[in-house]
Structures are given as structure tokens and as C-alpha cells.
C-alpha positions in Angstrom: 2.1 -21.7 -9.1 1.0 -18.2 -10.2 -2.7 -18.5 -11.2 -4.0 -16.7 -8.1 -1.5 -13.8 -8.5 -2.5 -13.6 -12.2 -6.2 -13.5 -11.4 -5.7 -11.0 -8.6 -3.8 -8.7 -11.0 -6.8 -8.9 -13.4 -9.3 -8.1 -10.6 -7.4 -5.0 -9.6 -7.7 -3.3 -12.9 -8.6 0.4 -12.8 -10.7 -0.3 -15.9 -13.7 -2.2 -14.5 -15.7 -2.8 -17.6 -14.0 -6.0 -18.7 -15.2 -9.5 -19.3 -13.1 -12.3 -17.9 -12.9 -15.6 -19.7 -11.0 -18.2 -17.8 -9.6 -21.0 -20.0 -7.7 -24.2 -19.1 -6.4 -26.6 -21.7 -6.3 -29.8 -19.7 -3.9 -28.7 -16.9 -2.5 -31.7 -15.0 -2.2 -29.8 -11.7 -4.8 -28.3 -9.4 -5.0 -24.9 -11.2 -8.6 -25.3 -12.4 -9.8 -26.1 -8.9 -7.8 -23.2 -7.4 -9.0 -20.8 -10.0 -12.7 -21.9 -9.8 -12.6 -21.5 -6.0 -11.2 -18.0 -6.4 -13.5 -17.0 -9.2 -16.6 -18.2 -7.3 -15.8 -15.6 -4.6 -15.6 -12.6 -7.0 -18.4 -10.1 -7.7 -17.8 -10.1 -11.5 -19.1 -12.6 -14.0 -16.7 -15.1 -15.5 -17.1 -17.4 -18.5 -15.0 -20.5 -18.6 -13.5 -22.7 -21.3 -12.3 -25.9 -19.6 -10.8 -28.9 -21.5 -10.3 -32.3 -20.2 -8.1 -33.2 -23.2 -5.4 -30.8 -24.5 -6.6 -29.1 -27.7 -3.8 -26.6 -28.1 -3.4 -22.9 -27.7 -5.0 -21.9 -31.1 -8.1 -24.0 -30.7 -8.6 -22.9 -27.0 -8.1 -19.2 -27.9 -10.6 -19.5 -30.8 -13.1 -21.0 -28.3 -12.6 -18.0 -26.0 -13.0 -15.6 -28.9 -16.3 -17.3 -29.8 -17.8 -16.6 -26.4 -16.2 -13.1 -26.0 -18.6 -10.2 -26.2 -16.1 -7.3 -25.8 -14.7 -5.0 -28.5 -11.1 -5.7 -27.6 -9.2 -8.8 -26.3 -6.3 -9.0 -23.9 -4.9 -12.5 -23.7 -2.9 -13.3 -20.5 -1.2 -16.5 -19.4 -1.4 -18.0 -16.0 2.1 -16.8 -15.1 1.7 -13.2 -16.3 0.7 -10.1 -14.1 -1.0 -7.0 -15.3 -0.3 -3.6 -13.8 -3.5 -2.1 -12.3 -3.6 0.5 -15.1 -2.9 -1.9 -18.0 -6.4 -2.3 -19.4 -7.4 1.4 -18.9 -4.4 2.6 -20.9 -4.7 -0.1 -23.5 -8.4 0.6 -24.2 -7.7 4.4 -24.3 -5.0 3.9 -26.9 -7.1 1.5 -29.0 -10.1 3.9 -29.0 -7.9 6.7 -30.2 
């Protein structure tokens, strides 16, 4: 129900140098199609980890980490929202 709001909150970050990895661990609703349609219309690159069988949170997160190229990781669930300044402040604190 919230996947588009979550993705929009990520796209609105004041810190623009992020890598988005979209993961779905065998959702039974239309969230993958909804997300892929939205992601295809964005100007930033997206990596995806899509499962047709549930593999669990740990395995899915490990697969995302294996394809990640960034220095830091921010995990966000499909029903979470990020304030527009979240990544900028978080990266600043981590770099200090």
C-alpha cells in the first residue's frame, strides 16, 4: 500500500549521490509491478533483487549487499518514509 510513497521519499533526498537497490522477497501482491513501473520512469539507476520464492530477510539483504557499491548502507522497508534530509545528515555524521 505504501511502496510508491516510500520510493518517492527516497527520490526526494537532498543527498543525490546514492545507489538504489530495490528488493522484493516474493511479494504476493502487485508491489513489484507497481515499483518497476515507477522505477522505469526515474532518471537514476536502480539495481533490483527480485525473488519468486521467499528466501527470508537475511538472505535477501545479503544479496543486496553483494551488489551494492556504496560506502554506506541505509535499509528501508516498503512502509517506511525518509525525510528529505535523512541521507545527507546520516552520511555527514558517518563521515565525521
